[in-house]
C-alpha positions as a Python dict, from the first residue, in 0.01 Angstrom:
ca = {
    (1, 'M'): (0, 0, 0),
    (2, 'I'): (-189, -281, 150),
    (3, 'Q'): (-481, -292, 391),
    (4, 'V'): (-443, -522, 701),
    (5, 'A'): (-705, -592, 956),
    (6, 'Y'): (-625, -681, 1325),
    (7, 'C'): (-859, -870, 1551),
    (8, 'S'): (-850, -647, 1854),
    (9, 'T'): (-1072, -546, 2141),
    (10, 'N'): (-877, -230, 2234),
    (11, 'G'): (-725, -110, 1906),
    (12, 'L'): (-383, -156, 2036),
    (13, 'Q'): (-312, -530, 2052),
    (14, 'I'): (-390, -840, 1864),
    (15, 'D'): (-600, -1020, 2120),
    (16, 'S'): (-902, -1193, 1966),
    (17, 'H'): (-1006, -1506, 1772),
    (18, 'F'): (-1120, -1435, 1428),
    (19, 'A'): (-1471, -1573, 1461),
    (20, 'T'): (-1545, -1399, 1795),
    (21, 'S'): (-1347, -1065, 1768),
    (22, 'P'): (-1577, -781, 1846),
    (23, 'A'): (-1372, -543, 1617),
    (24, 'F'): (-1108, -510, 1347),
    (25, 'S'): (-870, -229, 1334),
    (26, 'I'): (-784, -149, 962),
    (27, 'Y'): (-444, -17, 857),
    (28, 'E'): (-293, 88, 545),
    (29, 'I'): (65, -32, 541),
    (30, 'G'): (339, 59, 285),
    (31, 'P'): (720, 12, 288),
    (32, 'E'): (771, 349, 456),
    (33, 'L'): (458, 413, 662),
    (34, 'S'): (147, 281, 803),
    (35, 'H'): (-178, 458, 925),
    (36, 'L'): (-502, 362, 1077),
    (37, 'V'): (-778, 368, 803),
    (38, 'G'): (-1062, 280, 1041),
    (39, 'R'): (-1233, 31, 1277),
    (40, 'I'): (-1491, -216, 1202),
    (41, 'T'): (-1719, -307, 1512),
    (42, 'L'): (-1914, -623, 1459),
    (43, 'T'): (-2058, -683, 1810),
    (44, 'E'): (-2410, -581, 1720),
    (45, 'E'): (-2427, -698, 1372),
    (46, 'T'): (-2259, -1031, 1408),
    (47, 'P'): (-2350, -1214, 1749),
    (48, 'H'): (-2149, -1527, 1805),
    (49, 'P'): (-2375, -1834, 1767),
    (50, 'D'): (-2273, -1974, 2110),
    (51, 'Q'): (-2413, -1641, 2281),
    (52, 'H'): (-2718, -1610, 2062),
    (53, 'P'): (-2832, -1973, 1963),
    (54, 'G'): (-3054, -1977, 1653),
    (55, 'I'): (-2957, -1618, 1536),
    (56, 'Q'): (-2676, -1721, 1304),
    (57, 'N'): (-2472, -2018, 1229),
    (58, 'E'): (-2090, -2010, 1231),
    (59, 'D'): (-2072, -2008, 836),
    (60, 'D'): (-2279, -1689, 842),
    (61, 'N'): (-2060, -1528, 1110),
    (62, 'V'): (-1753, -1594, 915),
    (63, 'S'): (-1913, -1480, 592),
    (64, 'L'): (-2012, -1150, 737),
    (65, 'R'): (-1657, -1103, 871),
    (66, 'I'): (-1492, -1179, 528),
    (67, 'K'): (-1742, -936, 352),
    (68, 'A'): (-1641, -670, 607),
    (69, 'L'): (-1277, -724, 543),
    (70, 'Q'): (-1282, -762, 163),
    (71, 'K'): (-1042, -471, 94),
    (72, 'C'): (-776, -626, 320),
    (73, 'S'): (-473, -862, 210),
    (74, 'F'): (-424, -986, 561),
    (75, 'V'): (-597, -1039, 883),
    (76, 'Y'): (-400, -1087, 1214),
    (77, 'C'): (-565, -1274, 1493),
    (78, 'S'): (-458, -1473, 1803),
    (79, 'Q'): (-652, -1778, 1684),
    (80, 'I'): (-848, -1905, 1391),
    (81, 'G'): (-1023, -2221, 1301),
    (82, 'G'): (-899, -2428, 988),
    (83, 'P'): (-1236, -2382, 795),
    (84, 'A'): (-1239, -1994, 850),
    (85, 'A'): (-871, -1976, 750),
    (86, 'A'): (-955, -2165, 421),
    (87, 'R'): (-1237, -1944, 346),
    (88, 'L'): (-1043, -1629, 404),
    (89, 'I'): (-758, -1762, 166),
    (90, 'Q'): (-1023, -1836, -99),
    (91, 'S'): (-1122, -1467, -69),
    (92, 'S'): (-760, -1356, -120),
    (93, 'I'): (-723, -1248, 239),
    (94, 'Y'): (-440, -1417, 422),
    (95, 'P'): (-478, -1505, 791),
    (96, 'L'): (-172, -1456, 1024),
    (97, 'K'): (-160, -1564, 1371),
    (98, 'A'): (9, -1356, 1639),
    (99, 'V'): (92, -1436, 2001),
    (100, 'D'): (-209, -1302, 2211),
    (101, 'G'): (-120, -936, 2325),
    (102, 'T'): (117, -863, 2026),
    (103, 'S'): (119, -493, 1968),
    (104, 'I'): (-45, -378, 1633),
    (105, 'E'): (238, -126, 1607),
    (106, 'E'): (503, -403, 1620),
    (107, 'A'): (310, -608, 1358),
    (108, 'N'): (290, -301, 1121),
    (109, 'E'): (656, -253, 1147),
    (110, 'K'): (725, -619, 1064),
    (111, 'L'): (483, -594, 758),
    (112, 'S'): (640, -268, 643),
    (113, 'Q'): (977, -409, 659),
    (114, 'M'): (870, -713, 454),
    (115, 'L'): (718, -490, 191),
    (116, 'K'): (1056, -289, 186),
    (117, 'T'): (1276, -603, 154),
    (118, 'N'): (1110, -921, 18),
    (119, 'P'): (746, -952, -20),
    (120, 'P'): (612, -1290, -108),
    (121, 'P'): (552, -1351, -494),
    (122, 'W'): (180, -1332, -476),
    (123, 'L'): (182, -1000, -269),
    (124, 'R'): (456, -854, -521),
    (125, 'K'): (225, -931, -801),
    (126, 'K'): (-78, -767, -622),
    (127, 'L'): (137, -459, -545),
    (128, 'Q'): (258, -437, -922),
    (129, 'N'): (-107, -460, -1034),
    (130, 'G'): (-222, -190, -789),
    (131, 'K'): (-471, -424, -643),
    (132, 'A'): (-340, -463, -289),
    (133, 'G'): (-603, -350, -48),
    (134, 'N'): (-846, -276, -315),
    (135, 'A'): (-945, -619, -438),
}
């Protein structure tokens, strides 16, 4: 099983930029099933620097989001900047872009199928070590 975060305003669709998403829906996904673990809402804790100048810089905003998602193997978003994507990868969280409005259910099914058939080598190793979603 792995944990996956989805940048989503409504909990149903991938519809937010990583750095400005007000919430993340967290799912646990395996080859046969997926289920909602919870939802992390960041609106109050991590205001976007453009909306609240002087409160935080963009690096702090990304750091807080990475810390909140530390148990996840993937994060799906509609957009993400290069520096934020690099920092996620350094934290062993792999960013995936989806077309704005893609359903979370559809993304879960694709990931579940990938786990069933041919996960990438790095993910296979994580799964064998029992660390996926718990790193």
